[in-house]
N, C-alpha and C positions, 0 to 999 in steps of 0.2 A: 194457603194459610199465611197470615201475617204474624210474625213473632217479633216482639220488642222487649227490651229490658228497661225498667224504670227505676230510678233512684228514690228511695223512700227512707223513712225513719220509724223505729218502733215508738209508739206513742205512750207506752204504759208507765206506771209509777214504779220505776226501777232505775237504779243509778247507771245502768249500762247504756241506755238510750242507743240501741244498736243501729248501725247503718244497714239498710236492707236493699236487696236487689230483687225486684218483682218481675218475673217472666210473664208476659201477656201474649196469649195466642188468640187471635180473632176476637179481641175485646174481653177475654176471660183470663183472670189471673190463675196460672197453673202451677207456679212455684214461688215460694217466699224463702229466700236464703240470705245469709249474712254476707256483707261486702268483704271479700278477702283483703282488699287494699286498705280498709279502715283500720288504723293502728290498734284500737281497742277491741273492735268487733272481731277482726281477724278471721272472718268467714264462719264464725261459730254463733249459733242461736240456742237459746234455752228450749226445752221441750214444749213450752207454751207457745212461744211466738213462731216456732217452726211450723205450727199448725194454724197459722193465722188465716190462710186461705179457707181452711175448714170452718173457721169461725165466721168469715165473711159470707160464705155461701151456705151457711147453716140453714136447715129447713125451717127453723123457727125464727128467722130474721123478721123483724117488723118492717113491712114494706109499704104500708098505707096509714094515713091518719085514722084514728079511731076515737069513738065516744063511748063512755061507760054506759052500760044498760043494766048492770046488776048492782048489788050492794058493794060498797067499798071493801076491797080485799078479796072479792070473789074472782076478779080477773075476767069479767064478762064484758065484751065490747062489740060494737058494730062499726063497720067501715063508713067513713065520711070523706068528703073532698077536702083538699087543702083550703079552698076558699071558705068552706064552712068552719073548719078548724080555726083558721086565723080570725075569722069574724067572731066566733064564740069567745076566744081568748081575749081579743082586743076589747070587745064589749064589756066583758066582766072586769078586766083590769082598769078600763076607763072609768067605770062606775065606782070601783073601790078607790082609785086614785083621786077622784073628785072629792071624796070625803076624807081619806086618810091614806096617802100613798105609802106611808111606812107600814101599813098593814099587809103590804106585798113583800115577799121575801124570796130571793134567789137561793137555791141550795145546790152547790156544785163543789166538786173537788178535782181529783186527778184521774178520772176516767180516760181523759187524754191529758198529757202533759204539754200539748201544743200551745204555743203562745197565741195563735190565731183562733183555733177551735176551742181553746180553754176559756180565756176571758179577754176578749177584745170587743167584738160587736155586742156581746151579751152585757159586758160591764157598761158600755156606753148606753145601752138601752135602759138598764136599771138606774144608772146615775141620772139620766134625763128624766126618768119617771119619778125620781125621788123616793124609791123603794128603800127599805132597810138594807143596810150593808150586812154582809155575812163575814164573820171572823172565821177564816178557814184554818182551824187549829187541829184537825182530827189526826194529824200524823206527826208533825215535826217541830212545832213552835216552841215547845219546852226546851228541847236540845239546842235549837237555833239560838234561843235567848241566852242560855248559859254559855254557849260557845262565843257569842258575840260580846258578852260582858268581858270575856277573857282575852280573846284574839282580836275582836273588832268587826269581823265579817266572816261569813262561811267560806273561807279560803283555807286550803290545806294541801296535803301531799298529793301530787299528781299520781293517778293510778299507774301511769306508765313508768314510774320510778320504783314501785314496790319490789320488783324482782331483784333489786340490788341491796335490799335491807338484809341485815344479819339476824335480826330478831323482829318478828311480827306478832303483835298481840291483837287478836280478833276479839273485840270486847262488845258483847251483846248483839251479835249478828250471826247469821247462817248463810254466808255468801254462796255456798253451793246451790242453795235454793233461790237466793234473792240478789246475788251480785256475782254472777258466774265469771265475768271477765276480770274482776279483781282476783277471784280465786285462782284463775289461770296464772296470774302474775305471782301470787303467793306460792303456788306449786312450783313455779320456775325458781323462785328464791329458795324453796326447800331443797330442790335438786342441786342448788349451788351451795348448800350447807347451812341455810338459815334455820333457826328454830321457830316453830309456830306454836303459839299458846292461845287457847280459847278460854274466855271467861264468860260463862253462861250458866244459868240455873239448870239448863236442859242439855243433855248430851246429844246434840244435833248431829246431822250428817257431817257438818264441818268439824265439830268438836271431836268426833271419832277419828278424823284424819289428821289432827294436830298432834304434836309431840306431847302436849300436856293439856289437860282440861281442869279448870278450877270451877267447881259447881257451887257457887255462892247462892244464898237465899235471894229471891226477888226483892228489889228495892234497896239493896245494901251496897251497890256499886260505889256510891260516894264514900262510904266508910273504907272500902278496900283501897280506893285511891288515896285517902288520907293516910292509911297505913303504909302504902308505898312511899309517900312523901316522908313519913316519919323515919323509915329505915334509910332512905337515900340521904337525908340530912344528917341523921345520927352517924352514919358510917362514912360521911364525907364523899359520897358518890355523885355529888352535884358539880355542875360546871360553873365555878365561881365567876369566871370572866364573862360568860354569857349572861349570868344573872345580874352582874353589876352593870353591864352595858344596856341590856335590852329588856329588863323586867322591872316591875314596880311592886313594892310591898313584901319583899322577901323576909325582912325581920319579923313582921306580923305573922307571915305564913309559918315561920319556924315555931312561933309560940303555939299556933293552932295545931300544927302537925304533932307537936310534942304531946298533945292530949290523946293521941291515937297510937299507943304501942301495939305490937302485933297481937298480944293476947286479947286486948279489947276488940280489935278488928275481927279476930277469929270468932270471938263470942257473938259479935253482931252479925257476921256474915255466914256463920255456920260452917266455917272451914277451919283449918289448922293454922297455928302461928307459923309453922314452918313454910306453909304455902305463901304466906305474906312475905316472910324473910327472903325466901329463895327467889320469888318473882322480882322483888325490889333489887336484890343483888344482881340478878341476871340482867335486868334492864339497865342498871347503873354501870355495871362493870363492862358490859358490851359497848355502851356509849363511851366510857372512859378510854377504851382501847382505840377510839377513833372510828368505830364501825357504826353504820346507820341502824337506828332502832325506830320502828314505826308502829303506830297504833291505828287500826281500822275500827272505829266505834260506830255503832248503828243505833237505830231508833228504839230498839227494845229496851235500852238502858233508861230511856226518859219517859216511859209510860207508867210512872208511879208518882206518888205525891212529891217526892224530892227529885224528880227526873231532871229538871233544869240544872240543879246544883250538881247532880251526879256527872252530867256532861261537862260542866265547868271544871270540876275537880280533875277529871281525866285530861282535860285540855291544858291544865297547868303542867302536867308531867313532862312533855317534851322540852319546855323552856327550862325546867329544873336541871336537866342533864345536857342541854345544848343540842338536842336532837335535830333542831331546825337548821343547824349548820349544813346538813347533808340533804341533797335532793331526795334521797330515799328515806329520810328521817322525818319525824314530826307526827302529825295526826290528821286523819281525814274523817270527818262526819259527813260533810257535804261540800261540794265545790261550787254550789249555785251562786255564791256571792262573787265569784270571779267574772260573771257574765254581765255586761252593761246592757241589760234588758230595758227597753224604752217603754216602761209601763205607763208613763204619763201620756204618751202619744197613742198607745194601743187602747188604753182603758178610759181615757178622757175624764178623770175625776172633776175637771173644771165644769163639766155639765151639771153637776149638783148645784141646785139653786139655793139650798140652805142645809145646815147640818142635819144629819139623820142619825138614828140610833144604829147600833151594831148588835147583831144577834150571833152568839157563839154556836157554831154548828155542832159542837160537842154536847150542848145542853138542849138540843132540838126537842127531845122528849118532854122536858119540863116546859119549854117555851111555847110549844103548840097547845099546851093545856092551860096557859095563862089567860086570864081575862084582862080587859082594858083597865089600866090603873095609871096614876100619876107617875109611879116609879117605872113601870114597864113601857108605858105608851099604849098604842092601840093593839087590840087583839089581832093576831095573825089571821088574815082572811084568805090569803092566796099564797101558794108556794109553787115556784117553777123549778123543777128538778132537772138538772142536766149534768152529765159526766159524774154521776154519783148514784148510790143505791142505799139511801139512809135506812130503809127498813132492815137491811142486812148488816150494815157496818157501824151504825151509831150505837152508843152504849145505852144500857137500861132499856132494852128493846121493847118491853111491854108498854112503857110509856110512849115510845116512838110510835108504835102501832096504834095506840089509843088516840094519839094526836092526829095522825093521818086518817084515822077512821071517822073523824068529825064530819057530820053531814053538812055543816056550814063552812067547811074549808074547801076552797076551789084549788085543785091540784092539777098541774100540767107536768108531764114527764116526757123528756126527749130521750129516746133509747134505741139500742140495737135489738134488744130482746125484751120479753115480758118478764122482767125481774120482780122480786118481792115488792119493790116500790112501785113499779108500773101497775101492779094489781090495784093500787089505791088511786090511780089517776082518774080524773074526770075527762081529760083529753090526753091521748097518748100519741106522740108524734115520732115518726121513723127518722132516725139520724143516720148519717153516713159513717162508715168505718174509715180507718186510716188509708185504705187502698182507694177511697173514692173522693178524697178532698185534698186541698193544699194546706200545708202548715209549715211553721218554722219552730225550731226547738232549741232551747238551752238545755243543759243537763245538770245533774248534781253528782255524777260519778266520774266524769272525765271533762276535758276542756275543749270540746269541739262544738261550734255552732253547727246546727244540722238543718237540712231542708227535707221536706216531704212533698213529692210530686204525686198528683192523682194518677193512679195506674189504670183504673177502669172507670166507666161511667157509673153513677149511683144506681144501685139496684132498686127496682120498683119505683116508688115515689119518694125514696129517702132523700133528705136534704141535709147539707152541712148545718151545724149549729149557727154559724154566721148568717146563712141565708134565712133561717127561721126567724132570727131576731131582726134582720133587715125587713122581712115581710111584716112583722108585728109593728116595727117602727113606722113603716109607711102607712099601715092601716090606721095607726093612732095619730098620724099627722105630725110626726117628728121631722122637721124640715131642715135640720142642720146637715150640711153636706157630708159630714162624717158618716152618716148612715147610708150613703150610697157607695162607699169605698168597697172595692172588690177584695177578695181574699189575698190576691197577689199584692195589692196596694197595702193591705194590713201587714203582710209578711215583710214587705220592704221597710216598714217602720219598726220591726221587732227589735233590732239592736241599734245602739247609738254608734253610727258610723264615724263620729268624731272622736270616740274614745280610743286611747292608744291600744287597749287590749283587743279591740275589734278589727284592728288593722284595715281600716277603710272597707268595712262590710258592704257588700253589694249583693242584693237579693238574686239578681239574675245569674251572677257567677256562682253563688251558693247553690242554686237550683241545678245548675249543670254539673257541678262537682259533687254535690251532696253533703259535703262537710268541710269545715275550715277551722283550724286550731286557733285558739286565742293566743295572743302574745303575752304569755306569763313567764316569769323567771322560773328556772327549774327548782330552785330552793327559795321560796318566796320570802322567808323570814330569816335567812342566813345572817343578815346584818340588821336584825330588828325590822323597823318599818311597819310595825303592826298598825292596822287602821282603828286603833282605840283612841280615846281622848288624849292619852299621854304619849302615844306612839310606841308604847311598850306592851309586852304581855303583862296583864294586870292581875297579879296574885291578890292584891287589894284593889277593889273596885269602888270608887266613889260614886259611880253611876248606880251601882246596886244599893248603896247606902241611901242615896237620894230617892230610890224607888221603894224604900222600906224593907230592903232585904239585907241579910248578913253580908257584909262586904268581903268576907273571907270564905274560903272553902269550908263546908260544914257537911254534916250528915243529918238528913231529915227522914225519920223512919216512915214507912208506909202508913197510910190511914188505917188500913186493915192489917194489923200485926199485933203480936203480943205486947210490943213496946208501946204502941199507941192505944190499943183497945183490948185489954186482956179478956174482958167479958165476951166480946164478939169472937175472939180467937178460940175461946173455950167451946163456943157453940159451933163455929165453922173453922175447924183446925187445919184445913188444907189450903195452901196458897195455890192459885190457878193463874197460868199464863196461856195466851192463845195466839202464838206466833203463826206466820203464814204457812199453809200447806205447800209442799214443793210444786204441785201441779196447778195451783191457783195463784192469782195475784190480787190480793184483797178479795173482792167478790167477783172479779172478772175471770172468765174461762170456766166457771163452775158448771155451766151448761154445755160445754163442749164434751160430747159423749166420750171420746177417747181419753181425755184427761180425767174426767170424773170416774171413769172405769178404772184408771190406774190408781186414783186416790182411794177408791172403794166406797167408804161410808164414813160418817163422823166417828172419830175414835177419841178415847181419852187414855193417855199414857199415865200409869200410876205405879209407884214403887212397890216391890213385893211386900215390904213391911206394912205399908198402908193398905194394900189389898187384903193381906192376911188378917189384919185387925178388923176388917169389915166383911170377911167371908166372901170376898170377890175373887172369882177365877178368871183367868185369861179368856177373852171371847164372850163373856157375859155382858148383857146390856145393863148399864148403870144410869142412875139419875144423879145429876150434879145440880146442887141447889144452894140458895141462900135466901135472905129476906126479899130480894128483888125478883127472883124468878127461878126457873129450872129448865133444864134440857136433858135429853138422853143421848148416850153414845155407847159404842162398844168398847169395853175395857181392853187395853193392852197392858198386861202386867210386865213391867220392864224396869231395869235399873237406870235407863236413860233419864227418867224423871227422878230427881233426887228425893230422898225421904222428906215428907212434908209438902211435896209439890205435885200437882197434877197438871197435865199439858193437853189442851184441846186444840189441835192444829185447825186453822180457820182460813177464810171465812166462808162457810157454806151458805148458799141460798137457803132460807128457811123452808121454802116450799119443796125443796129437794131432800130435806131431812125427814126421817120417819115420823117425828113428832111435830114437824112444822116449826121448829125452833132451832136457834144456834147459840154459840157461846155468849153472845151479847145479851142474852136473857139475864145473866148474872153480873155483868160488868156495871160500873158506876158512872154517874155523870159528874162526880167530883173532879176538880181541876188541879193541875200541877202547881208547884210552888211559884213558877214563873212561866210566861208564855200562854197561859189560859188553855192548856192542852189536856187531853183525856188521860185517865189513869187506868187503862185497860188491864195492866198487869198488877194492879194494886187491888186484888180481889181475893177474898176468903170464901171458901165453899165447904160443904160436906158432900160426901159421895155415898150412895147406897145402891144395893142391887135393886133392879126394877122388879 
């Protein structure tokens, strides 16, 4: 028996991007474990990725190209050869491109976060083809936009510093489920005497383990941040020297914050004035003592109408109290802006021959149902889905289903399993998993460039995404040399080796080591140097004003709330959020039997007051509905969901739910205030017994 150990990287949409060690015996991966030497992974994996070998060798892996033989959505296919699959796809795309190349649309997201298997060869292919561009907004662009207006780039507190903070505010996240290695640092800080405070409408696993939980109403985070500013300024708990040296617009901010006294904030957020006062004082006084205060905010904050502004408001707080002076102070939303990723070389946008339209992935339900018009352009005639499962994850799910069910829509899906989206494919292609291909990774939760080596040969006839698009390019006569580049050649271009943060990046060295830390200062904004137009933290943003936005922090109430739509709120009085279930990652891992067995079935957490008013008992099946649609789940009566809120942990494959539906039946295609992102948590519903 030949046994080897291969260095790899977790590919999933998680800030931890763990370094993996894969044990291979006679060509079979027998163990997947965390690299004990990697400073953030520290040998620890989540329950999901520790079962990655089970997922790779799953009995339901797609192993051969297939062609649909039943109706769309039935999931009936017959096996075909790769030659036939490539010929069919290339012929259809060639015919459409000759008339209207923008009628072809790629649909992909973060099924892999790899720079090579994500969007390198695929982007080149679609650019050369002249297909519509995809605005990949489904997760983070609202928060990114608000953060960048304030800080200048998605750069923040290094996760390896959080254990030295004396106060950690976990704002809109559940890191026990979705950011385990940050949580390990927070726990270390707690053991050293730090206070942990969770701000979240839902009493998550993380909130249960913090010293304090502030359960505000969904979509009111921006108001809470304004209230904290009000108290900090009123009580002179700000760092006047840091403000004078390294910020812009403080006098205007003072006027805006004065409009948000604790009582107004409490009324808006559904909390008490004392919670506002005490949190502000604790944040300001801890910092005034010269101790690090840190905020870990996450994407749950920004999935509402005013989500971008909410993140902007939170991002102003560290500069107000001078928290950036400390390596363990400041705020982290994402660290992705730290990485000098070479997108121009990887994706080759120069291959575009003329400007093309951009389709927002969040509004795919509406856009697939649009006809040709002067405003929209050509009707979408072909969709190529890879690294995504839109039938499960896109909002307003009934429209998404109806769009993909069109008989005149040609759909190709690259997948590991027969997902909800795969059931609507005309051609279904087997893709490799992370254990079967090469990739390079940046991250958004730590500061290491990462390499993934192929540990095993592809199972069956599975091929990497890159190879599939190489084959299509060759069949369609794309003769630019870039379409012949290997995965290793692509990976070698993934980072800008001339950039000082990449410290002379070398792909072959990275493959051998597995990971290499960027050259970032421990406290990136200790002396200002913000990558904004002014070089300062911008409380007042001229860029926002130029973009038609309020240049100062503000509160924008949810679309679906008493404040914005009292008539709707009277009909559908319960707010609903659908954060990730602990054992799933978006819609990935739902079909892994051991993980789904742990999760059980779709549940809806509902407060005892709300359940009593509806005659609902714990364990009963309930129907959750609004004007967009409905789904069913088993009620869990619990105070973890605050009064007026229901929580449907997601995202279930629809075909694995008892009614063939999931929480996105009731979510909206409306977009956020900035960043053109979805408003998944800006949803009102009613609940009744089935």
